[in-house]
C-alpha positions in Angstrom: 94.3 86.7 91.1 92.7 88.8 93.3 93.4 87.8 97.3 89.9 89.5 99.1 90.2 90.9 103.2 90.2 87.3 104.3 92.9 85.7 102.2 91.1 84.0 100.2 91.2 83.7 96.7 88.5 85.3 94.4 89.9 83.6 91.0 89.4 79.9 92.0 89.8 78.3 87.9 90.1 74.6 88.0 93.4 75.7 86.2 94.7 77.4 88.4 94.3 75.1 91.3 95.8 72.5 89.7 98.8 74.1 88.9 98.9 74.6 93.1 98.2 71.3 93.2 101.1 70.6 91.8 103.7 72.9 93.4 102.6 71.2 96.3 103.2 68.8 95.7 106.8 69.0 93.8 107.7 71.4 97.3 106.4 68.2 99.4 108.7 65.7 97.3 111.7 68.4 96.7 111.2 69.0 100.6 111.2 65.3 102.1 114.3 64.8 99.3 115.9 66.9 101.5 115.3 65.9 104.7 115.8 62.2 103.5 119.4 63.3 103.3 120.2 65.4 105.7 119.5 62.1 108.1 122.3 60.2 105.8 124.6 63.4 106.3 123.9 63.1 110.3 124.2 59.9 110.9 127.6 59.4 109.5 129.0 62.2 111.1 127.3 60.2 114.2 129.2 56.6 113.1 132.7 59.0 111.6 
């Protein structure tokens, strides 16, 4: 993928944008899962 000077992608095909959206969604799910685990750990350590 080629980038122009302002940082926007020059090659914007629908498959690339769909893959990027799927990867962003997966990353958000993984980050939310990690946040839930960290919250549960902090609560269990606080109660101990």
